[in-house]
N, C-alpha and C positions, 0 to 999 in steps of 0.2 A: 505494499500499500504507499503510498505518495505521503511524504511528511510536511506538516506545517513546520514554518519555520519564523521567529518572531524577532525584527531586529539581531539577524544571525545567529540566535540560538534555538535548536529543534525544540519544538513541542511534544512530537510523537505522531506514530503514522495516524491516519485519518479514512475510513470509507466514506464518510457524508461530513458536510457542515450545514447546520442548521443556524438560520438567519434572523433574529427580529428584523420588523421592517422600518415603522417611524423612529426617526433617531437614529438607527443603524444603517442601514441601507439607501432609507429615502429621508430626504431634506424637504420635512412636511411643515415645519414650522411655519411658513407664511399663510400655508392652506389653513393651519389650525387654531392660527390668529384671527383669520376671516371669519371661520367657523363659529369660534368664540364670540367674536364682536357681534355677529348676527344672531346668534343665540340669546345673548344680556339683551339687544334692542329689542327683540321679540317679545321676551319675558316681561322688560319692564311696562310694555304696551298693554300686556295682560294683566298685571298686578293689580289686584283688588278691582277688577272689571276694567281696567283702566284709568282706574280713580284712586291711585296713590297718592300719596303726599310726597313731598321730595325728600321726607327724612325716611318714608322706607325704601323710597327707590335709591337712596345712599346706603340702608342697609343693605338690599338685597343685592346691590353692586359690590359690595363689602364681601359679602357671603359668597357670589360667587367667584370672585378673585380667591379667596380663600379655598372654596372647594375647588376649582378647575386647576388652581395651581399658574394663574395668569397674572402679570404685572407689565409694567413698562419697560423690567429688564428684560422680559422674553417669557417661555413658559418654562415652568418648573418641568425639568424632564421626569421627574418622579412623582407628579401632580395627576388628578383624574385624565385630566386632557390628555396628557400624554401617552399614559400607560393603560388606562381603563377600556371596556369595551364601551360599543355605543350604549348597549343596556343599561351600564353601571352609570355612564354620564347622565341619563335619562334622569334614574333613580336618585343621583345628586342633586340636579334639579328640583325636581320632585320635592326633594327634603328641604330645599330651602323655601319655596313656597308655602310649607306646612309652616316652617318658623314664622313665616309672616303671616300665618293665620289661616290659611285655607287647611281643609278636610283633606285627607289623603285620597280620596276617590276623585276630588276636583282638582288635586296638585299632581295627580298622574296624568290626567286628560290634558292639564295646562302644558305639562313638560310636552305631552305627544304632539301637541299642537304644535306649538313652540318648533319641536326638530324637524314636523314633518314640513313646515313653511320656511324653514331656513334651506332643508335641502332641496327643498322645489326651488328656490331663488339661486343657488348657487350653481344649481343643473343648467337654469337657462342663461347666466350669468358667470361662466367660470371665475377664480380667482384669476387676478392679473399677476397676485405674489407668485413667488417659485413654488410649485406645486406638484409633490410626488416625483421630483428627478431625483434621480440615483447620484448620492454622493462623490465627491471625487475620487479618483482611483479606483473606487467600488467595482467597477465594470471589469477593470484590468484584474483586480483577483478573481472575478466569476470565469473570466475566460480561462485563465490559468489553471484554476481548480477542474474545470469542464476539460481542458486538454489532458490533464494528468487521470482523467476517469475518475475523479471525485464528485459525487450526487450532492449537489448544492439545492435545499429548501427552505421556503418563508415559513416560519411559525409567528402567527401575529395574531391579535386582539382585533385589528381592523376585520372589517365585513368582507364577503367572499366578493362582493361586487368593487369596494375600495381596493383589495389585492388585484383583482382582475384588471381594473384601470391603472393599477399601477405598472403591472408587467406589460400590457399592451401599449401603453403611452411611451414606456422608455426601452420597446423591443426586449427585454431582459429576459423572455421568456426561452431565447437562444441559449441562455446560459444557467438557466434557473431550471429545476424539474416543474412541470406542470401541474404536479401535487403538491397541496399547502395544506395546513393548518389554519383556520381561521377562528373568527369569534362564533359562529354557527355550527362548530365542530363541538363535542364533547368528550372529554371535559374541556374546558377553556384554559387557556393559560391564566395563571400560572402555575395550575394542576400538573406535577408529572405525568400524569395519564396524558396530556396533550403531548409529549415526546413520546413516549411509549407509542401513542398512537399512530403520529406521523411516520416514526420508524418502520412501523410496522405496515404502513400503506407504503412506505419504498422501499421494503424489504432489506433493511438497514438494521444493524447491531448497536444499539445505543452505546453500548462501550467501545465501539470504533468509531465516536462521532465525534465532533467540536461544535459547542453553542456559542455565537458572537450577539451578543446585546448589551441594551444600554441602561439599564434598570435591574436593582438588587431581586427583583421578585423573578426576572427572567434567569437570570444565575443562581438564585435559589434552587428555582425548578430544576436547572440541568445538573445541578449537586444531587437534588433528591431522585434523579431518574438516573444517577451512576453515570453521568457523561463526564468523560476523563477529562476533557479540553475545554476550560471554560474561559472564556475571552469577554471583557467590558470595554464595549466601544466608547469614548468619550466626546467624538467632536461633531455630533450631530445637531448640536441645539447651542444657541449664544449663549445659555447657562448650561456648563458642564456638571453632566450628573455625577454626583457623590455617589462612588460605589465601595461596597467593602466584601462582597461574594464574588469577588472575581481570583483567579488566578495571576493573570495578565493583564494587563490595559493595553488596546490599541489608538494611539493619536492618530495615527492617521492610515487610512487603508495601505499606504506604500510601504507600511512596517511590514506587513504579514506577507510572505512569499510561501510557495508550493516547491518542494523539491521532489524529484523523480525518484522512485526507488532507484538503487544501485541494485542490478543483476549482476549475480558473481559469476565466473566463468571459471572451469576448472581447468 
């Protein structure tokens, strides 16, 4: 099997490499910021039936920022918006509505309305920000891994449609397996069963794989699934992730190389 090499140091042989998407392979921050802005504005328009006071709107905005991990400095790479699934993000918004006095049934309905409207608006007028483009150097690594016969696949909490859009837009499917694990698969990340499920679909042995992600939840998931090579990528966001569950850190995709297996001749 080929060997992964990080800044000149061999890490071990691999059969497959599992990648997170947002903030790892994909530059998603611009799109997520626009998504966050749209959801906040739609939510404020519905708060208290559109009759919320200035103080109530300010409180909702404060709670929204804390829950989703948004600020003028950028998106918190460990926050709900960056890491969690759409369903989890929707529940977070419904909870904020509850904290401002809505009943849970009403809060869920309001959150669903907000998400639907924003999705529809963005589909009609796609973001002008950098949206789901491949981060610098990642494509070269994927090509090198494929050339050595290493299976590369996505494991993400994005929806299937979001993953398909990323794959198609960047023509990355040529170097990534068409089989992936999304928020619609069960169990979802960060349950270690997500890794085992994806490896089963790919006919991979988890003990012969590496996982690369930008959040401790992903890296901890890999440990619990007995993945031997666990790498944290920290350059996909304006605010660098603070990781503690990694074995090694990737600062730039050019840090990581793949080395062909040396054939022994007699």
